[in-house]
N, CA, C and O atoms as a CHARMM CRD file, in Angstrom:
* protein
*
  348
    1    1 MET  N      0.84700  -1.17600   0.00000 PROA 1      0.00000
    2    1 MET  CA     0.00000   0.00000   0.00000 PROA 1      0.00000
    3    1 MET  C      0.88900   1.23400   0.00000 PROA 1      0.00000
    4    1 MET  O      1.89400   1.28200   0.70900 PROA 1      0.00000
    5    2 HSD  N      0.52500   2.21600  -0.78200 PROA 2      0.00000
    6    2 HSD  CA     1.27600   3.46500  -0.86300 PROA 2      0.00000
    7    2 HSD  C      0.78500   4.44100   0.20000 PROA 2      0.00000
    8    2 HSD  O     -0.39600   4.45100   0.54700 PROA 2      0.00000
    9    3 THR  N      1.69200   5.25200   0.70800 PROA 3      0.00000
   10    3 THR  CA     1.34900   6.28500   1.68500 PROA 3      0.00000
   11    3 THR  C      1.85300   7.61900   1.16500 PROA 3      0.00000
   12    3 THR  O      2.97700   7.71800   0.67300 PROA 3      0.00000
   13    4 VAL  N      1.01800   8.64400   1.27500 PROA 4      0.00000
   14    4 VAL  CA     1.37200   9.97400   0.80400 PROA 4      0.00000
   15    4 VAL  C      1.07600  10.97800   1.90900 PROA 4      0.00000
   16    4 VAL  O     -0.00600  10.96300   2.49600 PROA 4      0.00000
   17    5 ASP  N      2.04000  11.85200   2.19100 PROA 5      0.00000
   18    5 ASP  CA     1.79300  12.99400   3.07900 PROA 5      0.00000
   19    5 ASP  C      1.33600  14.13900   2.20100 PROA 5      0.00000
   20    5 ASP  O      2.01200  14.48700   1.23300 PROA 5      0.00000
   21    6 THR  N      0.19600  14.72800   2.52500 PROA 6      0.00000
   22    6 THR  CA    -0.35800  15.82200   1.74500 PROA 6      0.00000
   23    6 THR  C     -0.57400  17.02400   2.64200 PROA 6      0.00000
   24    6 THR  O     -1.09600  16.90000   3.75000 PROA 6      0.00000
   25    7 THR  N     -0.17100  18.18200   2.15800 PROA 7      0.00000
   26    7 THR  CA    -0.36400  19.43400   2.88300 PROA 7      0.00000
   27    7 THR  C     -1.25800  20.33600   2.04600 PROA 7      0.00000
   28    7 THR  O     -1.01200  20.54500   0.85800 PROA 7      0.00000
   29    8 PHE  N     -2.30900  20.87300   2.68500 PROA 8      0.00000
   30    8 PHE  CA    -3.22900  21.79300   2.01600 PROA 8      0.00000
   31    8 PHE  C     -3.06300  23.18700   2.59900 PROA 8      0.00000
   32    8 PHE  O     -2.84700  23.33800   3.80200 PROA 8      0.00000
   33    9 ARG  N     -3.16400  24.20500   1.75200 PROA 9      0.00000
   34    9 ARG  CA    -3.29400  25.57100   2.22100 PROA 9      0.00000
   35    9 ARG  C     -4.70800  25.99600   1.84000 PROA 9      0.00000
   36    9 ARG  O     -5.06300  26.00000   0.66200 PROA 9      0.00000
   37   10 ILE  N     -5.51600  26.35300   2.84100 PROA 10     0.00000
   38   10 ILE  CA    -6.92200  26.66800   2.60700 PROA 10     0.00000
   39   10 ILE  C     -7.22500  28.09100   3.06500 PROA 10     0.00000
   40   10 ILE  O     -6.44700  28.70500   3.79400 PROA 10     0.00000
   41   11 THR  N     -8.35600  28.59200   2.62800 PROA 11     0.00000
   42   11 THR  CA    -8.85000  29.88000   3.08500 PROA 11     0.00000
   43   11 THR  C    -10.22100  29.65000   3.71200 PROA 11     0.00000
   44   11 THR  O    -10.95000  28.74100   3.31300 PROA 11     0.00000
   45   12 PHE  N    -10.56500  30.47500   4.69200 PROA 12     0.00000
   46   12 PHE  CA   -11.86000  30.33200   5.35200 PROA 12     0.00000
   47   12 PHE  C    -12.34300  31.69000   5.82500 PROA 12     0.00000
   48   12 PHE  O    -11.56500  32.63400   5.95900 PROA 12     0.00000
   49   13 SER  N    -13.64000  31.76800   6.07300 PROA 13     0.00000
   50   13 SER  CA   -14.25400  33.03300   6.46400 PROA 13     0.00000
   51   13 SER  C    -14.26300  33.19000   7.98600 PROA 13     0.00000
   52   13 SER  O    -14.04400  32.23200   8.72800 PROA 13     0.00000
   53   14 GLN  N    -14.51900  34.40300   8.42200 PROA 14     0.00000
   54   14 GLN  CA   -14.66500  34.67500   9.85200 PROA 14     0.00000
   55   14 GLN  C    -15.84900  33.88600  10.41300 PROA 14     0.00000
   56   14 GLN  O    -15.80400  33.42300  11.55200 PROA 14     0.00000
   57   15 GLU  N    -16.89400  33.73600   9.62300 PROA 15     0.00000
   58   15 GLU  CA   -18.05800  32.96000  10.05700 PROA 15     0.00000
   59   15 GLU  C    -17.69000  31.49500  10.28600 PROA 15     0.00000
   60   15 GLU  O    -18.12800  30.89300  11.26600 PROA 15     0.00000
   61   16 GLN  N    -16.89400  30.92200   9.39500 PROA 16     0.00000
   62   16 GLN  CA   -16.45000  29.54000   9.57600 PROA 16     0.00000
   63   16 GLN  C    -15.61500  29.41700  10.85700 PROA 16     0.00000
   64   16 GLN  O    -15.72600  28.42700  11.58000 PROA 16     0.00000
   65   17 TYR  N    -14.77900  30.42800  11.13300 PROA 17     0.00000
   66   17 TYR  CA   -13.96100  30.41100  12.34600 PROA 17     0.00000
   67   17 TYR  C    -14.84900  30.47700  13.59300 PROA 17     0.00000
   68   17 TYR  O    -14.62800  29.74900  14.56100 PROA 17     0.00000
   69   18 LYS  N    -15.84900  31.35300  13.55900 PROA 18     0.00000
   70   18 LYS  CA   -16.77100  31.47400  14.70400 PROA 18     0.00000
   71   18 LYS  C    -17.52700  30.15900  14.92100 PROA 18     0.00000
   72   18 LYS  O    -17.66400  29.70400  16.05700 PROA 18     0.00000
   73   19 ASN  N    -18.01300  29.55300  13.84600 PROA 19     0.00000
   74   19 ASN  CA   -18.74200  28.28900  13.96700 PROA 19     0.00000
   75   19 ASN  C    -17.84600  27.18000  14.52100 PROA 19     0.00000
   76   19 ASN  O    -18.28700  26.37900  15.34600 PROA 19     0.00000
   77   20 ALA  N    -16.60500  27.13100  14.07500 PROA 20     0.00000
   78   20 ALA  CA   -15.68100  26.11200  14.57700 PROA 20     0.00000
   79   20 ALA  C    -15.36800  26.35300  16.05000 PROA 20     0.00000
   80   20 ALA  O    -15.23800  25.40100  16.81900 PROA 20     0.00000
   81   21 THR  N    -15.24900  27.60900  16.44300 PROA 21     0.00000
   82   21 THR  CA   -15.00200  27.94400  17.84900 PROA 21     0.00000
   83   21 THR  C    -16.15800  27.46500  18.71600 PROA 21     0.00000
   84   21 THR  O    -15.94300  26.89600  19.78700 PROA 21     0.00000
   85   22 LYS  N    -17.37500  27.69200  18.25800 PROA 22     0.00000
   86   22 LYS  CA   -18.55900  27.22200  18.99500 PROA 22     0.00000
   87   22 LYS  C    -18.55700  25.69800  19.09200 PROA 22     0.00000
   88   22 LYS  O    -18.88800  25.14000  20.13800 PROA 22     0.00000
   89   23 TYR  N    -18.18800  25.03000  18.01000 PROA 23     0.00000
   90   23 TYR  CA   -18.16600  23.57000  17.99400 PROA 23     0.00000
   91   23 TYR  C    -17.16000  23.04400  19.01700 PROA 23     0.00000
   92   23 TYR  O    -17.46800  22.12300  19.77400 PROA 23     0.00000
   93   24 ILE  N    -15.96700  23.62300  19.04400 PROA 24     0.00000
   94   24 ILE  CA   -14.92600  23.17100  19.97700 PROA 24     0.00000
   95   24 ILE  C    -15.36500  23.44000  21.41600 PROA 24     0.00000
   96   24 ILE  O    -15.16100  22.60100  22.29300 PROA 24     0.00000
   97   25 GLU  N    -15.95800  24.59300  21.65800 PROA 25     0.00000
   98   25 GLU  CA   -16.45400  24.89800  23.01300 PROA 25     0.00000
   99   25 GLU  C    -17.51600  23.88500  23.43900 PROA 25     0.00000
  100   25 GLU  O    -17.54400  23.46100  24.59400 PROA 25     0.00000
  101   26 ASP  N    -18.38200  23.50000  22.51400 PROA 26     0.00000
  102   26 ASP  CA   -19.40000  22.49500  22.82100 PROA 26     0.00000
  103   26 ASP  C    -18.75200  21.12900  23.08100 PROA 26     0.00000
  104   26 ASP  O    -19.16500  20.41300  23.99400 PROA 26     0.00000
  105   27 MET  N    -17.75100  20.77100  22.29200 PROA 27     0.00000
  106   27 MET  CA   -17.09700  19.47600  22.46300 PROA 27     0.00000
  107   27 MET  C    -16.39500  19.38100  23.81700 PROA 27     0.00000
  108   27 MET  O    -16.26600  18.28900  24.37000 PROA 27     0.00000
  109   28 LYS  N    -15.94900  20.49500  24.34600 PROA 28     0.00000
  110   28 LYS  CA   -15.29500  20.49900  25.66300 PROA 28     0.00000
  111   28 LYS  C    -16.25300  20.02500  26.76000 PROA 28     0.00000
  112   28 LYS  O    -15.81700  19.55700  27.81200 PROA 28     0.00000
  113   29 LYS  N    -17.53600  20.14900  26.51100 PROA 29     0.00000
  114   29 LYS  CA   -18.54600  19.69400  27.47500 PROA 29     0.00000
  115   29 LYS  C    -18.72000  18.17300  27.43200 PROA 29     0.00000
  116   29 LYS  O    -19.41200  17.60100  28.27400 PROA 29     0.00000
  117   30 HSD  N    -18.09400  17.52600  26.45800 PROA 30     0.00000
  118   30 HSD  CA   -18.25100  16.08200  26.24600 PROA 30     0.00000
  119   30 HSD  C    -16.87400  15.42500  26.10900 PROA 30     0.00000
  120   30 HSD  O    -16.51700  14.97100  25.02200 PROA 30     0.00000
  121   31 PRO  N    -16.10400  15.36900  27.18600 PROA 31     0.00000
  122   31 PRO  CA   -14.72200  14.87600  27.10400 PROA 31     0.00000
  123   31 PRO  C    -14.59000  13.39700  26.75400 PROA 31     0.00000
  124   31 PRO  O    -13.49400  12.95200  26.41200 PROA 31     0.00000
  125   32 GLY  N    -15.66100  12.62900  26.82900 PROA 32     0.00000
  126   32 GLY  CA   -15.58400  11.20200  26.52900 PROA 32     0.00000
  127   32 GLY  C    -15.84300  10.85400  25.07600 PROA 32     0.00000
  128   32 GLY  O    -15.79700   9.67900  24.71200 PROA 32     0.00000
  129   33 ARG  N    -16.11000  11.83200  24.24700 PROA 33     0.00000
  130   33 ARG  CA   -16.44100  11.55500  22.84600 PROA 33     0.00000
  131   33 ARG  C    -15.22200  11.13700  22.03500 PROA 33     0.00000
  132   33 ARG  O    -14.08700  11.49000  22.35700 PROA 33     0.00000
  133   34 VAL  N    -15.48100  10.38700  20.98700 PROA 34     0.00000
  134   34 VAL  CA   -14.43400   9.91000  20.08500 PROA 34     0.00000
  135   34 VAL  C    -13.63400  11.08800  19.51500 PROA 34     0.00000
  136   34 VAL  O    -12.44800  10.94200  19.21900 PROA 34     0.00000
  137   35 PHE  N    -14.25900  12.22500  19.36200 PROA 35     0.00000
  138   35 PHE  CA   -13.60100  13.42600  18.84600 PROA 35     0.00000
  139   35 PHE  C    -12.25500  13.67200  19.51500 PROA 35     0.00000
  140   35 PHE  O    -11.31900  14.13100  18.86000 PROA 35     0.00000
  141   36 TRP  N    -12.14000  13.37400  20.80700 PROA 36     0.00000
  142   36 TRP  CA   -10.95400  13.72500  21.58300 PROA 36     0.00000
  143   36 TRP  C     -9.79900  12.74600  21.44200 PROA 36     0.00000
  144   36 TRP  O     -8.70000  13.03000  21.91700 PROA 36     0.00000
  145   37 ILE  N    -10.01300  11.61600  20.81000 PROA 37     0.00000
  146   37 ILE  CA    -8.93100  10.63300  20.67100 PROA 37     0.00000
  147   37 ILE  C     -7.80500  11.26100  19.83500 PROA 37     0.00000
  148   37 ILE  O     -8.02100  11.69200  18.70300 PROA 37     0.00000
  149   38 GLY  N     -6.62200  11.30000  20.40800 PROA 38     0.00000
  150   38 GLY  CA    -5.45900  11.86200  19.73300 PROA 38     0.00000
  151   38 GLY  C     -5.36200  13.37000  19.77000 PROA 38     0.00000
  152   38 GLY  O     -4.44300  13.93700  19.17900 PROA 38     0.00000
  153   39 LYS  N     -6.28300  14.03700  20.44500 PROA 39     0.00000
  154   39 LYS  CA    -6.28600  15.50400  20.47300 PROA 39     0.00000
  155   39 LYS  C     -6.05600  16.05800  21.87200 PROA 39     0.00000
  156   39 LYS  O     -6.26700  17.24700  22.10700 PROA 39     0.00000
  157   40 GLU  N     -5.63100  15.22000  22.79400 PROA 40     0.00000
  158   40 GLU  CA    -5.54000  15.60100  24.20300 PROA 40     0.00000
  159   40 GLU  C     -4.64800  16.81100  24.45600 PROA 40     0.00000
  160   40 GLU  O     -4.96200  17.61300  25.33600 PROA 40     0.00000
  161   41 ASN  N     -3.56100  16.97500  23.73000 PROA 41     0.00000
  162   41 ASN  CA    -2.60100  18.03700  24.01200 PROA 41     0.00000
  163   41 ASN  C     -2.64500  19.18100  23.00700 PROA 41     0.00000
  164   41 ASN  O     -1.71200  19.98200  22.93900 PROA 41     0.00000
  165   42 LYS  N     -3.69900  19.26500  22.23900 PROA 42     0.00000
  166   42 LYS  CA    -3.81300  20.33200  21.24000 PROA 42     0.00000
  167   42 LYS  C     -4.37700  21.59900  21.86100 PROA 42     0.00000
  168   42 LYS  O     -5.21000  21.54700  22.76600 PROA 42     0.00000
  169   43 SER  N     -3.91400  22.73400  21.36400 PROA 43     0.00000
  170   43 SER  CA    -4.43400  24.02700  21.81800 PROA 43     0.00000
  171   43 SER  C     -5.80900  24.26100  21.19700 PROA 43     0.00000
  172   43 SER  O     -6.18300  23.59800  20.22900 PROA 43     0.00000
  173   44 ASP  N     -6.55100  25.20300  21.75800 PROA 44     0.00000
  174   44 ASP  CA    -7.86300  25.54200  21.19100 PROA 44     0.00000
  175   44 ASP  C     -7.72100  25.96300  19.73400 PROA 44     0.00000
  176   44 ASP  O     -8.52300  25.56300  18.88900 PROA 44     0.00000
  177   45 ASP  N     -6.69700  26.77300  19.43500 PROA 45     0.00000
  178   45 ASP  CA    -6.52300  27.24500  18.06800 PROA 45     0.00000
  179   45 ASP  C     -6.23400  26.08300  17.11800 PROA 45     0.00000
  180   45 ASP  O     -6.75100  26.06200  16.00200 PROA 45     0.00000
  181   46 GLU  N     -5.41900  25.11900  17.54100 PROA 46     0.00000
  182   46 GLU  CA    -5.15100  23.93900  16.71400 PROA 46     0.00000
  183   46 GLU  C     -6.43200  23.15100  16.46700 PROA 46     0.00000
  184   46 GLU  O     -6.67000  22.68600  15.35200 PROA 46     0.00000
  185   47 LEU  N     -7.25300  22.99700  17.49600 PROA 47     0.00000
  186   47 LEU  CA    -8.51100  22.27200  17.35200 PROA 47     0.00000
  187   47 LEU  C     -9.45800  22.99600  16.40600 PROA 47     0.00000
  188   47 LEU  O    -10.10400  22.36900  15.56700 PROA 47     0.00000
  189   48 ILE  N     -9.53800  24.30600  16.54000 PROA 48     0.00000
  190   48 ILE  CA   -10.43000  25.10800  15.69100 PROA 48     0.00000
  191   48 ILE  C    -10.00000  25.00700  14.23200 PROA 48     0.00000
  192   48 ILE  O    -10.82200  24.74900  13.35300 PROA 48     0.00000
  193   49 LEU  N     -8.71500  25.21000  13.98100 PROA 49     0.00000
  194   49 LEU  CA    -8.22600  25.16700  12.59900 PROA 49     0.00000
  195   49 LEU  C     -8.34900  23.76400  12.00500 PROA 49     0.00000
  196   49 LEU  O     -8.64700  23.61000  10.82000 PROA 49     0.00000
  197   50 SER  N     -8.12000  22.75600  12.82000 PROA 50     0.00000
  198   50 SER  CA    -8.27600  21.38400  12.36500 PROA 50     0.00000
  199   50 SER  C     -9.72800  21.09800  11.98600 PROA 50     0.00000
  200   50 SER  O     -9.99900  20.43400  10.98500 PROA 50     0.00000
  201   51 HSD  N    -10.65400  21.60400  12.79100 PROA 51     0.00000
  202   51 HSD  CA   -12.07500  21.40200  12.50000 PROA 51     0.00000
  203   51 HSD  C    -12.46300  22.10700  11.19500 PROA 51     0.00000
  204   51 HSD  O    -13.19600  21.54600  10.38100 PROA 51     0.00000
  205   52 ILE  N    -11.97800  23.32200  10.99900 PROA 52     0.00000
  206   52 ILE  CA   -12.27200  24.04500   9.75200 PROA 52     0.00000
  207   52 ILE  C    -11.74200  23.26100   8.56000 PROA 52     0.00000
  208   52 ILE  O    -12.45400  23.07100   7.57300 PROA 52     0.00000
  209   53 ALA  N    -10.49600  22.80600   8.64600 PROA 53     0.00000
  210   53 ALA  CA    -9.90100  22.05300   7.53300 PROA 53     0.00000
  211   53 ALA  C    -10.69400  20.78200   7.25400 PROA 53     0.00000
  212   53 ALA  O    -10.94900  20.44100   6.09900 PROA 53     0.00000
  213   54 HSD  N    -11.07900  20.08800   8.31300 PROA 54     0.00000
  214   54 HSD  CA   -11.85800  18.85600   8.14100 PROA 54     0.00000
  215   54 HSD  C    -13.17900  19.14200   7.42600 PROA 54     0.00000
  216   54 HSD  O    -13.56300  18.41900   6.50700 PROA 54     0.00000
  217   55 ARG  N    -13.86400  20.19300   7.85000 PROA 55     0.00000
  218   55 ARG  CA   -15.15300  20.53400   7.21600 PROA 55     0.00000
  219   55 ARG  C    -14.97000  20.91200   5.75500 PROA 55     0.00000
  220   55 ARG  O    -15.74800  20.48800   4.90100 PROA 55     0.00000
  221   56 ILE  N    -13.94500  21.70900   5.46200 PROA 56     0.00000
  222   56 ILE  CA   -13.70400  22.13800   4.07900 PROA 56     0.00000
  223   56 ILE  C    -13.34800  20.93800   3.21100 PROA 56     0.00000
  224   56 ILE  O    -13.91000  20.76500   2.13000 PROA 56     0.00000
  225   57 LEU  N    -12.42000  20.11100   3.67600 PROA 57     0.00000
  226   57 LEU  CA   -11.98700  18.97900   2.85800 PROA 57     0.00000
  227   57 LEU  C    -13.07600  17.92500   2.73200 PROA 57     0.00000
  228   57 LEU  O    -13.18900  17.28300   1.68800 PROA 57     0.00000
  229   58 SER  N    -13.87600  17.73300   3.76800 PROA 58     0.00000
  230   58 SER  CA   -15.00800  16.80100   3.67600 PROA 58     0.00000
  231   58 SER  C    -16.03100  17.31700   2.68100 PROA 58     0.00000
  232   58 SER  O    -16.59000  16.54700   1.90100 PROA 58     0.00000
  233   59 GLY  N    -16.27700  18.61600   2.70600 PROA 59     0.00000
  234   59 GLY  CA   -17.22100  19.21900   1.76600 PROA 59     0.00000
  235   59 GLY  C    -16.73700  19.09300   0.33600 PROA 59     0.00000
  236   59 GLY  O    -17.52700  18.84300  -0.57500 PROA 59     0.00000
  237   60 PHE  N    -15.44000  19.26500   0.13900 PROA 60     0.00000
  238   60 PHE  CA   -14.87500  19.13300  -1.20000 PROA 60     0.00000
  239   60 PHE  C    -14.98800  17.68800  -1.67500 PROA 60     0.00000
  240   60 PHE  O    -15.33000  17.43600  -2.83000 PROA 60     0.00000
  241   61 TYR  N    -14.70500  16.75000  -0.79500 PROA 61     0.00000
  242   61 TYR  CA   -14.78700  15.32900  -1.14800 PROA 61     0.00000
  243   61 TYR  C    -16.21300  14.94700  -1.54500 PROA 61     0.00000
  244   61 TYR  O    -16.40900  14.13600  -2.45000 PROA 61     0.00000
  245   62 ASN  N    -17.19800  15.52300  -0.87800 PROA 62     0.00000
  246   62 ASN  CA   -18.59700  15.17300  -1.12600 PROA 62     0.00000
  247   62 ASN  C    -19.26800  16.06200  -2.16500 PROA 62     0.00000
  248   62 ASN  O    -20.46500  15.92400  -2.41700 PROA 62     0.00000
  249   63 SER  N    -18.51100  16.97300  -2.77000 PROA 63     0.00000
  250   63 SER  CA   -19.06400  17.89000  -3.75800 PROA 63     0.00000
  251   63 SER  C    -18.40000  17.63100  -5.10600 PROA 63     0.00000
  252   63 SER  O    -17.18600  17.43800  -5.17900 PROA 63     0.00000
  253   64 TYR  N    -19.18200  17.62700  -6.14700 PROA 64     0.00000
  254   64 TYR  CA   -18.61300  17.46900  -7.47900 PROA 64     0.00000
  255   64 TYR  C    -18.48600  18.80800  -8.19000 PROA 64     0.00000
  256   64 TYR  O    -18.30400  18.86300  -9.40700 PROA 64     0.00000
  257   65 ASP  N    -18.58200  19.88000  -7.42500 PROA 65     0.00000
  258   65 ASP  CA   -18.46500  21.23400  -7.96800 PROA 65     0.00000
  259   65 ASP  C    -17.00100  21.65400  -7.89500 PROA 65     0.00000
  260   65 ASP  O    -16.50100  21.96200  -6.81300 PROA 65     0.00000
  261   66 GLY  N    -16.32300  21.66900  -9.01400 PROA 66     0.00000
  262   66 GLY  CA   -14.90600  22.02300  -9.05300 PROA 66     0.00000
  263   66 GLY  C    -14.60900  23.41700  -8.55000 PROA 66     0.00000
  264   66 GLY  O    -13.53100  23.66500  -8.01100 PROA 66     0.00000
  265   67 TRP  N    -15.56000  24.34400  -8.71900 PROA 67     0.00000
  266   67 TRP  CA   -15.35600  25.71500  -8.25300 PROA 67     0.00000
  267   67 TRP  C    -15.15300  25.74000  -6.75200 PROA 67     0.00000
  268   67 TRP  O    -14.32400  26.50200  -6.25600 PROA 67     0.00000
  269   68 TYR  N    -15.89300  24.92100  -6.01800 PROA 68     0.00000
  270   68 TYR  CA   -15.78100  24.90900  -4.55800 PROA 68     0.00000
  271   68 TYR  C    -14.33700  24.64800  -4.12900 PROA 68     0.00000
  272   68 TYR  O    -13.77800  25.39700  -3.32800 PROA 68     0.00000
  273   69 GLY  N    -13.75100  23.60700  -4.65300 PROA 69     0.00000
  274   69 GLY  CA   -12.38400  23.26200  -4.28200 PROA 69     0.00000
  275   69 GLY  C    -11.39200  24.34400  -4.64900 PROA 69     0.00000
  276   69 GLY  O    -10.52100  24.68400  -3.84900 PROA 69     0.00000
  277   70 SER  N    -11.50900  24.88500  -5.83700 PROA 70     0.00000
  278   70 SER  CA   -10.55400  25.90700  -6.27700 PROA 70     0.00000
  279   70 SER  C    -10.73900  27.21900  -5.52700 PROA 70     0.00000
  280   70 SER  O     -9.83700  28.05700  -5.52600 PROA 70     0.00000
  281   71 SER  N    -11.88800  27.41200  -4.89000 PROA 71     0.00000
  282   71 SER  CA   -12.10700  28.66900  -4.16400 PROA 71     0.00000
  283   71 SER  C    -11.57900  28.60800  -2.73600 PROA 71     0.00000
  284   71 SER  O    -11.31600  29.65700  -2.14800 PROA 71     0.00000
  285   72 VAL  N    -11.41400  27.43100  -2.16100 PROA 72     0.00000
  286   72 VAL  CA   -10.96300  27.33500  -0.77400 PROA 72     0.00000
  287   72 VAL  C     -9.61900  26.63500  -0.60800 PROA 72     0.00000
  288   72 VAL  O     -8.91700  26.88800   0.37100 PROA 72     0.00000
  289   73 ILE  N     -9.24400  25.76200  -1.53700 PROA 73     0.00000
  290   73 ILE  CA    -7.94600  25.10300  -1.46300 PROA 73     0.00000
  291   73 ILE  C     -6.98200  25.90900  -2.33400 PROA 73     0.00000
  292   73 ILE  O     -7.04900  25.86700  -3.56300 PROA 73     0.00000
  293   74 LEU  N     -6.08900  26.64100  -1.67500 PROA 74     0.00000
  294   74 LEU  CA    -5.18000  27.52900  -2.38300 PROA 74     0.00000
  295   74 LEU  C     -3.95300  26.80700  -2.92300 PROA 74     0.00000
  296   74 LEU  O     -3.40000  27.19400  -3.95200 PROA 74     0.00000
  297   75 ASP  N     -3.53200  25.75800  -2.22600 PROA 75     0.00000
  298   75 ASP  CA    -2.33100  25.04500  -2.63500 PROA 75     0.00000
  299   75 ASP  C     -2.35200  23.64600  -2.02500 PROA 75     0.00000
  300   75 ASP  O     -2.96800  23.42700  -0.98200 PROA 75     0.00000
  301   76 MET  N     -1.68900  22.72000  -2.66900 PROA 76     0.00000
  302   76 MET  CA    -1.59900  21.36700  -2.15100 PROA 76     0.00000
  303   76 MET  C     -0.25000  20.79200  -2.57600 PROA 76     0.00000
  304   76 MET  O      0.14600  20.91300  -3.73500 PROA 76     0.00000
  305   77 SER  N      0.44500  20.17300  -1.64000 PROA 77     0.00000
  306   77 SER  CA     1.69800  19.51000  -1.98600 PROA 77     0.00000
  307   77 SER  C      1.65300  18.07600  -1.46100 PROA 77     0.00000
  308   77 SER  O      1.04200  17.80300  -0.42700 PROA 77     0.00000
  309   78 ASN  N      2.29600  17.17700  -2.17300 PROA 78     0.00000
  310   78 ASN  CA     2.28400  15.75700  -1.84500 PROA 78     0.00000
  311   78 ASN  C      3.69200  15.20400  -1.88900 PROA 78     0.00000
  312   78 ASN  O      4.51900  15.64200  -2.68900 PROA 78     0.00000
  313   79 LYS  N      3.95900  14.24200  -1.02700 PROA 79     0.00000
  314   79 LYS  CA     5.19800  13.48100  -1.13400 PROA 79     0.00000
  315   79 LYS  C      4.93200  12.06000  -0.66300 PROA 79     0.00000
  316   79 LYS  O      4.25900  11.83500   0.34300 PROA 79     0.00000
  317   80 GLN  N      5.46700  11.11700  -1.40200 PROA 80     0.00000
  318   80 GLN  CA     5.29100   9.71800  -1.05300 PROA 80     0.00000
  319   80 GLN  C      6.20000   9.40300   0.13500 PROA 80     0.00000
  320   80 GLN  O      7.34500   9.85000   0.19600 PROA 80     0.00000
  321   81 THR  N      5.66400   8.62100   1.07800 PROA 81     0.00000
  322   81 THR  CA     6.43800   8.24000   2.25700 PROA 81     0.00000
  323   81 THR  C      6.50900   6.72600   2.32800 PROA 81     0.00000
  324   81 THR  O      5.89600   6.02000   1.52700 PROA 81     0.00000
  325   82 ASN  N      7.26500   6.24400   3.29800 PROA 82     0.00000
  326   82 ASN  CA     7.39600   4.80200   3.43900 PROA 82     0.00000
  327   82 ASN  C      6.32600   4.22400   4.35300 PROA 82     0.00000
  328   82 ASN  O      6.34000   3.02700   4.63800 PROA 82     0.00000
  329   83 GLY  N      5.39600   5.05600   4.81600 PROA 83     0.00000
  330   83 GLY  CA     4.26600   4.55200   5.58500 PROA 83     0.00000
  331   83 GLY  C      4.41900   4.62000   7.07500 PROA 83     0.00000
  332   83 GLY  O      3.46500   4.32100   7.79300 PROA 83     0.00000
  333   84 ASP  N      5.58700   5.00200   7.58400 PROA 84     0.00000
  334   84 ASP  CA     5.76300   5.04100   9.01900 PROA 84     0.00000
  335   84 ASP  C      5.72400   6.45300   9.58500 PROA 84     0.00000
  336   84 ASP  O      6.01500   6.65000  10.76500 PROA 84     0.00000
  337   85 SER  N      5.37800   7.41700   8.78500 PROA 85     0.00000
  338   85 SER  CA     5.32100   8.81100   9.22800 PROA 85     0.00000
  339   85 SER  C      4.10200   9.05000  10.10700 PROA 85     0.00000
  340   85 SER  O      2.99800   8.63100   9.75900 PROA 85     0.00000
  341   86 LYS  N      4.28400   9.70400  11.21700 PROA 86     0.00000
  342   86 LYS  CA     3.18000  10.08300  12.10800 PROA 86     0.00000
  343   86 LYS  C      2.95700  11.58100  11.98000 PROA 86     0.00000
  344   86 LYS  O      3.86200  12.37500  12.23500 PROA 86     0.00000
  345   87 ILE  N      1.77000  11.95500  11.59100 PROA 87     0.00000
  346   87 ILE  CA     1.45200  13.37600  11.40100 PROA 87     0.00000
  347   87 ILE  C      0.62100  13.85900  12.56100 PROA 87     0.00000
  348   87 ILE  O      0.24200  15.02900  12.60400 PROA 87     0.00000
């Protein structure tokens, strides 16, 4: 199986940031949720930005509108790895 490390540069609105902030604040009320696995030592800002990226990339994956991706994904770089890289 091939493994690739991919880095995206995305853009987002202030509204998306506010919504992600609300989501993270709500998740803090539920420390036992699967959401927290692997995120124990992340800062609020890391969690917020990660949530925004997840929503944008999930939306792009589920959308067949090419304009959507080109409007929010500004850059993408890829490199093949040997599969043991931890991101």
